[in-house]
C-alpha positions as CSV (number, residue, x, y, z in Angstrom):
1,L,180.8,-64.3,183.2
2,P,181.6,-66.0,180.3
3,N,185.5,-66.3,179.4
4,Q,186.7,-64.6,182.8
5,D,190.2,-66.2,184.2
6,D,189.0,-68.0,187.8
7,P,192.9,-69.5,188.5
8,L,192.0,-69.8,192.1
9,G,188.5,-71.7,191.3
10,Q,186.6,-69.8,193.2
11,M,183.8,-68.2,190.5
12,A,180.6,-69.4,192.2
13,G,178.3,-71.8,189.8
14,S,174.4,-71.4,189.1
15,R,173.9,-74.0,191.9
16,A,175.5,-72.0,194.9
17,G,174.1,-69.2,194.0
18,V,170.6,-70.7,194.2
19,M,171.4,-72.1,197.7
20,A,172.0,-68.7,198.9
21,S,169.0,-67.3,197.8
22,L,167.3,-70.2,199.0
23,I,169.2,-69.7,202.5
24,G,167.8,-66.1,202.6
25,V,164.7,-67.1,202.1
26,A,164.2,-70.3,204.7
27,A,166.0,-67.5,207.1
28,R,163.3,-64.5,205.8
29,Q,160.4,-67.7,207.1
30,S,161.7,-68.3,210.3
31,I,162.5,-64.8,211.4
32,E,158.9,-64.5,210.5
33,T,157.3,-67.4,212.1
34,G,159.5,-68.0,214.8
35,Q,159.8,-71.7,213.4
36,R,162.7,-73.6,211.7
37,V,162.9,-73.8,207.9
38,K,164.3,-76.7,206.2
39,I,165.2,-75.7,202.6
40,A,164.3,-78.7,200.9
41,D,160.6,-77.8,202.0
42,L,161.3,-74.3,199.9
43,I,161.5,-76.7,196.6
44,K,161.9,-79.1,194.5
45,F,165.4,-79.9,193.7
46,P,166.9,-82.2,190.7
47,F,168.4,-85.7,192.3
48,D,171.8,-84.3,191.7
49,W,171.5,-81.0,194.0
50,R,169.2,-82.8,196.7
51,L,171.0,-81.2,200.2
């Protein structure tokens, strides 16, 4: 939410939200296939978001 106080600097941004979602997608795929899933294989990241 805009203009909310965050005195401890712990508020997650959009990057953190996207990464959390991708971790869930990767976990689900891994459970279904029994294989490792690389987050970088799920999405083409902008340069500054690379893992």
